[in-house]
MARFILUM-65161 format. One record per residue (C-alpha): residue number from 0; x, z, y. Coordinates in Angstrom, 3 decimals, always signed. Each point is the difference from the previous one (the first is absolute). Layout:
BEGIN
resi NUM&u X&w Z&v Y
...
REM end
This chain:
BEGIN
resi 0&u -31.630&w +18.906&v +24.771
resi 1&u -0.476&w -2.773&v -1.275
resi 2&u +3.217&w -0.288&v -2.295
resi 3&u -0.420&w +3.849&v -1.172
resi 4&u -3.201&w -0.992&v -1.627
resi 5&u +1.686&w -3.437&v -1.192
resi 6&u +2.245&w +2.368&v -1.492
resi 7&u -2.779&w +2.302&v -1.481
resi 8&u -1.595&w -2.687&v -1.279
resi 9&u +3.106&w -1.629&v -2.038
resi 10&u +0.736&w +3.214&v -1.678
resi 11&u -3.683&w +0.406&v -1.209
resi 12&u +0.067&w -3.319&v -1.115
resi 13&u +3.104&w +0.490&v -2.108
resi 14&u -1.370&w +3.134&v -0.868
resi 15&u -3.508&w -1.411&v -1.314
resi 16&u +1.308&w -3.331&v -1.156
resi 17&u -0.200&w +1.536&v -3.372
resi 18&u -3.446&w +1.090&v +0.265
resi 19&u -1.565&w +3.303&v +1.129
resi 20&u +1.955&w +2.528&v +1.796
resi 21&u -1.788&w +4.070&v -0.339
resi 22&u -3.407&w -2.224&v -0.427
resi 23&u +0.504&w -2.407&v +2.953
resi 24&u -0.200&w -3.643&v -0.057
resi 25&u +2.065&w -2.299&v +2.197
resi 26&u -2.018&w -0.797&v +2.968
resi 27&u +2.610&w -0.450&v +2.637
resi 28&u -2.416&w -1.141&v +2.528
resi 29&u -1.775&w +3.456&v +0.078
resi 30&u +3.125&w +2.110&v -0.986
resi 31&u +1.003&w +2.216&v +2.839
resi 32&u +2.879&w +2.513&v +0.821
resi 33&u -2.245&w +2.869&v -0.633
resi 34&u -0.752&w -1.596&v -3.764
resi 35&u +3.214&w +0.111&v -0.818
resi 36&u +1.402&w +2.738&v +1.577
resi 37&u -3.084&w +1.598&v -2.460
resi 38&u +1.273&w -1.449&v -3.040
resi 39&u +3.683&w +0.614&v +0.566
resi 40&u +2.264&w +2.684&v -0.626
resi 41&u +2.484&w -1.116&v +3.113
resi 42&u -0.672&w -1.614&v +2.875
resi 43&u +1.294&w -3.732&v +0.179
resi 44&u +3.401&w +0.939&v +1.884
resi 45&u +0.587&w +2.291&v -2.972
resi 46&u -0.959&w -2.499&v -2.909
resi 47&u +2.243&w -3.148&v +1.492
resi 48&u +2.887&w +2.336&v -0.369
resi 49&u -0.494&w +1.045&v -3.471
resi 50&u -0.349&w -4.258&v -0.471
resi 51&u +3.271&w -0.006&v +2.205
resi 52&u +1.778&w +1.967&v -2.672
resi 53&u -1.350&w -1.350&v -3.338
resi 54&u +0.973&w -3.327&v +1.578
resi 55&u +3.423&w +0.655&v +1.314
resi 56&u +0.757&w +2.087&v -3.508
resi 57&u -1.366&w -3.078&v -2.353
resi 58&u +2.118&w -2.162&v +2.633
resi 59&u +3.264&w +1.788&v +0.051
resi 60&u +0.696&w +1.984&v -2.414
resi 61&u +2.281&w -0.250&v -2.316
resi 62&u -1.989&w +0.184&v -3.346
resi 63&u -3.283&w -0.623&v +1.011
resi 64&u -0.455&w -3.442&v -1.122
resi 65&u +1.039&w +0.991&v -3.331
resi 66&u -1.128&w +3.287&v -0.233
resi 67&u -3.406&w +0.199&v +2.224
resi 68&u -2.152&w +2.797&v +0.348
resi 69&u -2.906&w +0.606&v -1.768
resi 70&u -3.389&w -0.328&v +2.542
resi 71&u -0.685&w +3.903&v -1.407
resi 72&u +2.892&w +0.949&v +0.238
resi 73&u -0.097&w -0.944&v +3.591
resi 74&u -3.326&w +1.696&v +1.102
resi 75&u +0.622&w +2.950&v -1.600
resi 76&u +3.555&w +0.485&v +1.187
resi 77&u -2.299&w -0.631&v +3.443
resi 78&u -2.541&w +2.285&v -1.048
resi 79&u +2.586&w +2.704&v -1.015
resi 80&u +2.187&w -0.038&v +3.203
resi 81&u -3.721&w +0.114&v +2.274
resi 82&u -0.384&w +3.167&v -2.030
resi 83&u +3.153&w +1.561&v +0.312
resi 84&u -0.352&w -0.255&v +4.039
resi 85&u -2.144&w +2.895&v -0.156
resi 86&u +2.949&w +2.485&v -1.424
resi 87&u -1.973&w +1.623&v -2.112
resi 88&u +1.915&w +0.428&v -3.248
resi 89&u -2.832&w +0.732&v -2.423
resi 90&u -2.255&w -3.131&v +1.720
resi 91&u +1.185&w -3.094&v -1.952
resi 92&u -0.792&w -3.422&v -1.215
resi 93&u +0.516&w -0.736&v -3.770
resi 94&u -0.092&w -3.136&v -1.916
resi 95&u -2.176&w -0.790&v -2.671
resi 96&u +2.765&w +1.044&v -2.625
resi 97&u +0.863&w +3.090&v +2.111
resi 98&u -3.769&w +0.713&v -0.320
resi 99&u -0.152&w -0.152&v -3.276
resi 100&u +3.587&w +2.379&v -0.430
resi 101&u -1.481&w +2.554&v +1.944
resi 102&u -3.118&w -0.486&v -2.682
resi 103&u +1.900&w +1.136&v -2.848
resi 104&u +2.082&w +2.730&v +1.687
resi 105&u -3.239&w +2.010&v +0.420
resi 106&u -1.371&w -0.900&v -3.495
resi 107&u +2.911&w +0.262&v -2.232
resi 108&u +3.906&w -1.493&v -0.320
resi 109&u +2.102&w -1.925&v +1.838
resi 110&u +4.132&w -1.238&v -0.280
resi 111&u +1.705&w +2.401&v +2.519
resi 112&u +1.810&w +3.408&v +0.790
resi 113&u -2.638&w +2.359&v +0.554
resi 114&u -0.236&w +0.869&v +3.411
resi 115&u -2.281&w +0.151&v +2.986
resi 116&u +1.805&w -1.418&v +3.243
resi 117&u -0.996&w -0.226&v +3.614
resi 118&u +0.476&w -1.162&v +3.709
resi 119&u +0.524&w +2.750&v +2.338
resi 120&u +1.608&w -0.544&v +3.521
resi 121&u +1.312&w -3.362&v -1.354
resi 122&u +1.846&w +1.436&v -3.131
resi 123&u -1.245&w -0.522&v -3.319
resi 124&u -0.177&w +3.526&v -1.414
resi 125&u -0.220&w +1.051&v -3.788
resi 126&u -3.151&w +2.057&v -0.231
resi 127&u +0.618&w +1.772&v -3.445
resi 128&u +1.514&w -1.578&v -3.204
resi 129&u -2.663&w +0.116&v -3.089
resi 130&u +0.598&w +2.400&v -2.404
resi 131&u +2.354&w -0.660&v -3.004
resi 132&u +0.589&w -3.990&v +1.758
resi 133&u +3.280&w -1.929&v +0.732
resi 134&u +0.125&w +0.995&v +3.389
resi 135&u -0.566&w +4.021&v -0.900
resi 136&u +2.501&w -0.538&v -2.560
resi 137&u +2.455&w -1.861&v +2.429
resi 138&u -0.011&w +3.034&v +2.367
resi 139&u -1.920&w -1.968&v +2.932
resi 140&u -2.030&w +2.622&v +2.023
resi 141&u -2.730&w +0.662&v +2.475
resi 142&u +0.857&w -1.464&v +3.546
resi 143&u +2.727&w -1.905&v -0.876
resi 144&u +0.469&w -2.710&v +1.893
resi 145&u +0.490&w -3.604&v -1.930
resi 146&u +2.228&w -2.346&v +1.958
resi 147&u +0.769&w -2.510&v -2.730
resi 148&u -1.581&w -1.396&v -3.152
resi 149&u +3.255&w -1.589&v -1.779
resi 150&u +1.642&w -2.592&v +2.746
resi 151&u -2.785&w -0.006&v +2.728
resi 152&u -0.244&w +2.704&v +2.960
resi 153&u -4.097&w +0.742&v +0.222
resi 154&u +0.649&w +1.908&v +3.403
resi 155&u -3.127&w -1.639&v +1.971
resi 156&u -1.763&w -0.980&v -3.294
resi 157&u -3.759&w +1.331&v -0.921
resi 158&u -0.632&w +2.256&v -2.773
resi 159&u -1.709&w -2.235&v -1.651
resi 160&u +2.379&w -3.148&v -0.066
resi 161&u +2.859&w +3.064&v -1.337
resi 162&u -2.332&w +0.980&v -2.867
resi 163&u -0.085&w -3.919&v -0.777
resi 164&u +3.489&w +0.188&v -0.347
resi 165&u +0.304&w +3.004&v -2.369
resi 166&u -1.797&w -0.835&v -2.359
resi 167&u +0.916&w -2.820&v -2.531
resi 168&u +0.219&w -0.387&v -3.715
resi 169&u -0.078&w +3.256&v -2.537
resi 170&u +4.292&w -0.072&v -0.947
resi 171&u +1.055&w -1.751&v +3.353
resi 172&u +2.251&w +2.004&v +2.611
resi 173&u -0.209&w +0.698&v +3.336
resi 174&u +2.355&w +2.042&v +2.553
resi 175&u -2.134&w +1.647&v +2.527
resi 176&u +2.391&w +1.623&v +2.872
resi 177&u -1.270&w +3.134&v +1.852
resi 178&u +0.913&w +2.196&v +2.770
resi 179&u -0.603&w +3.335&v -0.652
resi 180&u -0.024&w +2.829&v +2.791
resi 181&u +3.313&w +2.240&v -0.348
resi 182&u +2.107&w -3.131&v -1.746
resi 183&u +2.724&w -1.890&v +2.263
resi 184&u -0.245&w -3.130&v -2.457
resi 185&u -3.115&w -1.945&v -1.217
resi 186&u -0.424&w +0.985&v -3.198
resi 187&u -0.575&w -3.001&v -2.922
resi 188&u -2.165&w +0.088&v -3.005
resi 189&u -0.168&w -2.646&v -2.713
resi 190&u -2.980&w +0.739&v -1.775
resi 191&u -1.671&w -2.136&v -3.186
resi 192&u -3.876&w -1.176&v +0.298
resi 193&u -1.888&w +1.933&v -2.183
resi 194&u -3.930&w -1.099&v -0.844
resi 195&u -1.562&w +2.646&v +2.432
resi 196&u -2.817&w +1.651&v -2.243
resi 197&u -2.093&w +2.300&v +2.422
resi 198&u -0.767&w +3.267&v -1.379
resi 199&u -1.765&w +1.825&v +3.013
resi 200&u -0.443&w +3.398&v -2.027
resi 201&u +2.099&w +2.723&v -1.991
resi 202&u -1.168&w +3.108&v -0.898
resi 203&u +1.024&w +3.445&v -1.523
resi 204&u -0.536&w +4.016&v +0.001
resi 205&u +2.659&w +1.310&v +1.025
resi 206&u -0.766&w +3.073&v -1.325
resi 207&u -3.208&w +1.867&v -1.532
resi 208&u -1.852&w -0.096&v +2.836
resi 209&u +2.079&w -2.607&v +2.885
resi 210&u -0.993&w -3.326&v -0.163
resi 211&u +1.771&w -2.990&v +1.460
resi 212&u -1.017&w -3.006&v +0.926
resi 213&u +2.437&w -3.160&v +1.387
resi 214&u -1.872&w -3.298&v +1.601
resi 215&u +2.672&w -2.698&v +0.626
resi 216&u -2.395&w -2.288&v +1.775
resi 217&u -3.885&w -0.097&v +0.523
resi 218&u -1.135&w -3.402&v -1.398
resi 219&u -3.217&w -0.897&v -1.841
resi 220&u +0.629&w +2.176&v -2.849
resi 221&u +1.477&w +3.093&v +1.218
resi 222&u -3.279&w +1.948&v +0.956
resi 223&u -1.123&w -0.566&v -3.552
resi 224&u +3.397&w +1.020&v -1.998
resi 225&u +0.236&w +2.894&v +2.317
resi 226&u -3.496&w +1.409&v -0.791
resi 227&u +0.797&w +0.042&v -3.545
resi 228&u +3.258&w +1.556&v +0.329
resi 229&u -1.606&w +3.001&v +2.012
resi 230&u -2.812&w +0.257&v -2.177
resi 231&u +2.722&w +0.096&v -2.830
resi 232&u +1.846&w +2.492&v +1.559
resi 233&u -2.934&w +2.289&v +0.456
resi 234&u -0.927&w -0.102&v -3.151
resi 235&u +3.530&w +1.393&v -0.563
resi 236&u -0.726&w +3.148&v +2.036
resi 237&u +1.181&w -1.336&v +3.017
resi 238&u -0.354&w +2.629&v +2.772
resi 239&u +2.003&w -1.855&v +2.905
resi 240&u +0.934&w -3.372&v +1.095
resi 241&u +3.075&w -1.606&v +1.565
resi 242&u -0.338&w -3.565&v +1.292
resi 243&u +2.975&w -1.974&v +0.581
resi 244&u -0.533&w -2.295&v +2.662
resi 245&u +4.424&w -0.474&v +0.440
resi 246&u +0.795&w -3.696&v +0.332
resi 247&u -3.614&w -1.671&v -0.496
resi 248&u +0.197&w -2.625&v +2.181
resi 249&u -3.683&w -0.592&v +0.263
resi 250&u -2.452&w -2.454&v -1.043
resi 251&u -4.328&w -0.111&v -0.187
resi 252&u -1.920&w +1.996&v +2.493
resi 253&u -3.006&w +0.342&v -2.257
resi 254&u +2.652&w +1.391&v -2.956
resi 255&u +1.086&w +2.377&v +2.805
resi 256&u -3.602&w +1.151&v +0.784
resi 257&u -1.025&w +0.462&v -3.699
resi 258&u +3.023&w +2.243&v -0.429
resi 259&u -0.726&w +2.153&v +2.631
resi 260&u -3.673&w +0.615&v -0.935
resi 261&u +1.596&w +1.193&v -3.183
resi 262&u +1.103&w +3.410&v +1.751
resi 263&u -2.561&w -0.239&v +3.412
resi 264&u -4.123&w +0.513&v -0.992
resi 265&u -1.056&w -1.313&v +3.139
resi 266&u +1.356&w -0.943&v +3.501
resi 267&u +2.315&w -2.283&v +1.921
resi 268&u +2.972&w -1.589&v -1.436
resi 269&u +1.299&w -2.224&v +2.648
resi 270&u -0.822&w -2.190&v +2.709
resi 271&u +1.155&w -3.524&v +0.752
resi 272&u -0.110&w -0.708&v +4.009
resi 273&u +0.280&w -4.104&v +1.305
resi 274&u -1.393&w -2.821&v +1.936
resi 275&u -2.518&w -1.525&v -1.704
resi 276&u -3.577&w +2.012&v -1.083
resi 277&u +1.125&w -0.801&v -3.772
resi 278&u +3.214&w +2.309&v +0.649
resi 279&u -1.590&w +2.760&v +1.005
resi 280&u -0.808&w +1.811&v -3.063
resi 281&u -0.758&w +3.918&v -1.466
resi 282&u +1.045&w +0.400&v -3.408
resi 283&u -1.365&w +3.321&v -1.900
resi 284&u +0.699&w +1.477&v -2.987
resi 285&u -2.206&w -1.268&v -3.234
resi 286&u -1.558&w +2.642&v -1.105
resi 287&u -0.551&w -1.726&v -3.759
resi 288&u +3.778&w -0.082&v -0.402
resi 289&u +0.478&w +3.843&v +0.844
resi 290&u +2.020&w +1.553&v -2.795
resi 291&u +1.519&w +3.226&v +1.054
resi 292&u +0.357&w +3.222&v +2.638
resi 293&u +3.184&w +1.233&v -2.037
resi 294&u +2.978&w +0.784&v +2.618
resi 295&u +1.954&w -2.546&v +0.621
resi 296&u +3.746&w -1.098&v +2.206
resi 297&u +0.565&w -3.824&v +0.890
resi 298&u +3.735&w -0.988&v +0.051
resi 299&u +1.144&w -2.590&v +2.361
resi 300&u +3.164&w -1.862&v +1.591
resi 301&u +0.967&w -2.461&v +2.193
resi 302&u -0.737&w -2.798&v -3.094
resi 303&u -4.187&w +1.426&v +0.418
resi 304&u -1.764&w -2.928&v +2.103
resi 305&u -2.829&w -1.508&v +0.505
resi 306&u -2.736&w +1.281&v -3.117
resi 307&u +2.298&w +2.895&v -0.573
resi 308&u -0.384&w +1.424&v +3.578
resi 309&u -4.169&w -0.757&v -0.387
resi 310&u +0.421&w +2.709&v -2.795
resi 311&u +2.365&w +2.233&v +1.120
resi 312&u -1.253&w +0.311&v +3.996
resi 313&u -3.945&w +0.642&v -1.404
resi 314&u +0.833&w +2.542&v -2.825
resi 315&u +2.197&w +1.689&v +3.372
resi 316&u -2.287&w -0.680&v +2.368
resi 317&u -2.993&w +1.826&v -1.952
resi 318&u +1.904&w +2.610&v -1.082
resi 319&u +0.239&w -0.675&v -3.677
resi 320&u +3.536&w -0.109&v -0.279
resi 321&u +3.093&w +0.697&v +1.500
resi 322&u +2.746&w -3.107&v +0.290
resi 323&u +3.682&w +1.064&v -1.169
resi 324&u +3.515&w -2.946&v +0.254
resi 325&u +0.471&w -1.627&v +2.771
resi 326&u -1.658&w -2.164&v +2.929
resi 327&u -1.944&w -2.924&v -1.388
resi 328&u +0.808&w -3.724&v +1.034
resi 329&u -2.711&w -0.652&v +2.778
resi 330&u -1.565&w -2.731&v -1.207
resi 331&u -3.724&w +0.616&v +1.163
resi 332&u -1.458&w -3.587&v +0.515
resi 333&u -2.816&w -2.424&v -1.860
resi 334&u +0.470&w -3.341&v -0.982
resi 335&u -2.888&w -2.243&v -0.878
resi 336&u +0.631&w -3.403&v -1.751
resi 337&u -1.542&w -2.919&v +1.777
resi 338&u -0.008&w -3.119&v -2.794
resi 339&u +0.878&w -3.678&v +1.480
resi 340&u -1.363&w -2.764&v -1.077
resi 341&u +3.053&w -1.595&v -1.794
resi 342&u +0.235&w +3.324&v -2.110
resi 343&u +2.530&w +1.461&v +2.439
resi 344&u -1.148&w +3.371&v +1.908
resi 345&u +0.899&w +2.046&v +3.342
resi 346&u +0.459&w +4.265&v -0.788
resi 347&u -0.963&w +1.016&v +3.515
resi 348&u +0.370&w +3.386&v +1.277
resi 349&u -3.726&w +1.006&v +1.177
resi 350&u +0.247&w +4.372&v +0.212
resi 351&u +2.377&w +2.442&v -0.367
resi 352&u -0.745&w +3.040&v -1.994
resi 353&u -1.301&w +3.508&v +1.268
resi 354&u +0.087&w +3.424&v -2.246
resi 355&u -3.025&w +1.871&v +0.306
resi 356&u +1.368&w +1.779&v +2.758
resi 357&u +0.436&w -3.224&v +2.005
resi 358&u +4.004&w +0.006&v -0.395
resi 359&u +1.548&w -3.430&v -0.115
resi 360&u +2.037&w -0.373&v -2.784
resi 361&u +1.414&w -3.556&v +1.221
resi 362&u +3.867&w +0.049&v +0.674
resi 363&u -0.651&w +4.011&v -0.024
resi 364&u -0.546&w +0.871&v -3.252
resi 365&u -1.215&w +3.568&v -0.893
resi 366&u +2.331&w +3.114&v +0.008
resi 367&u -0.029&w +2.276&v -3.103
resi 368&u -1.142&w +3.807&v +0.129
resi 369&u +2.847&w +0.592&v -1.764
resi 370&u +3.267&w -1.732&v +0.544
resi 371&u +2.820&w -0.542&v -2.870
resi 372&u +3.054&w -2.439&v -0.284
resi 373&u +0.423&w -1.823&v -3.052
resi 374&u -0.495&w -2.906&v -2.314
resi 375&u -2.772&w -0.138&v -2.645
resi 376&u +2.549&w +0.786&v -3.380
resi 377&u -0.736&w -0.627&v -3.820
resi 378&u +0.753&w +3.499&v -0.799
resi 379&u -2.432&w +1.722&v +1.469
resi 380&u +1.862&w +2.929&v +0.413
resi 381&u +2.439&w -1.346&v +2.452
resi 382&u -3.059&w -1.534&v +2.214
resi 383&u +0.062&w +2.476&v +2.805
resi 384&u -3.078&w -1.526&v +1.044
resi 385&u -1.689&w +0.058&v -3.185
resi 386&u +1.324&w +3.487&v -0.203
resi 387&u -1.882&w +1.035&v +3.297
resi 388&u -3.158&w -1.604&v -1.070
resi 389&u -0.398&w +2.206&v -3.526
resi 390&u +1.317&w +3.368&v +2.425
resi 391&u -3.389&w -0.590&v +2.312
resi 392&u -2.503&w -1.106&v -2.606
resi 393&u +1.027&w +3.128&v -2.116
resi 394&u -0.590&w +1.979&v +3.310
resi 395&u -3.600&w -1.584&v -0.045
resi 396&u -0.405&w +0.644&v -3.335
resi 397&u +0.544&w +3.862&v +0.631
resi 398&u -2.116&w +0.131&v +2.740
resi 399&u -3.209&w -1.699&v -1.729
resi 400&u +0.504&w +2.481&v -2.843
resi 401&u +0.184&w +2.749&v +3.154
resi 402&u -3.386&w -1.385&v +1.362
resi 403&u -1.865&w +0.005&v -3.505
resi 404&u +1.528&w +3.916&v -0.527
REM end
């Protein structure tokens, strides 16, 4: 026991020699095992193991003397490894630079390929390519498994690490190798990176009385852009609406609640359930955001995920709209960012989404009321899912007209 205490005192003295450690001053005479366990993320044996690994690498790795690792890189690498041990692809550690990239993505633009990717069952999958992005033009599709980026095999990588590999300066090229269902060989796509400008709303009148609005993601400005679009189409005489959420990989929870509120006067939109009290929330329609009770349908597919599934699930559960297309992706979990003292952070999955009727979204997805196979097509006459949605809203317009008569 005396030897064990000496080890604690030695390690603590080394750690505290620079001054303060988590607010504790070095007081070797009074320092106890319980004090050590309270301030240390690991027990003494684990810390000693980490110290051994570092010593071995720094002493024997062939380039360690000329290319020493930075202290921050060592610390962040250890933190990243610890987070990955929980095997949740959406709980992740991000360095200060990665956190800034995340903020840029939600706010405006970045250099890359323009697609959402995610980790499922140890595979990096394309959730959805963004509309008119380099990824979409190259031919990448929802549920393609990314196997290689340039010459590096990315099997076993985190989605965050793959994203960093895919991004880069505008005009540079990257080769993406994917495994696609139904194909015997890997498919390769050489793609030129572009500045990805995140326009999240596109709309038009498909006829004199049918409006169409496509949301490509849910970011800070999406609800305001969508509100203006819907009001504009209502001024043009819209009598029914098609909401297209296909290949929308999600985004911000509050944006999805606001957009659901455009079509729901009141009532529950989504519920989150987790371990902590703060994770258990019910989100209700915001009355001030309500816009219209016009008949509508919602288009979904395998690229509809997260916030898209919240909107689709709420409108469907509340009897507001039928879902048309294919089963959604099934990414129904809540991530909260916990900022750390050096500018890095940890995104932690704290809860899962449940629709108003209590259906779990995560790893299950939403099944359409009317299943229609196919992909979105720029030629609307060839878009089978859109054409079926048009047919359905025409029926709704006629039904409303009959009730008025």
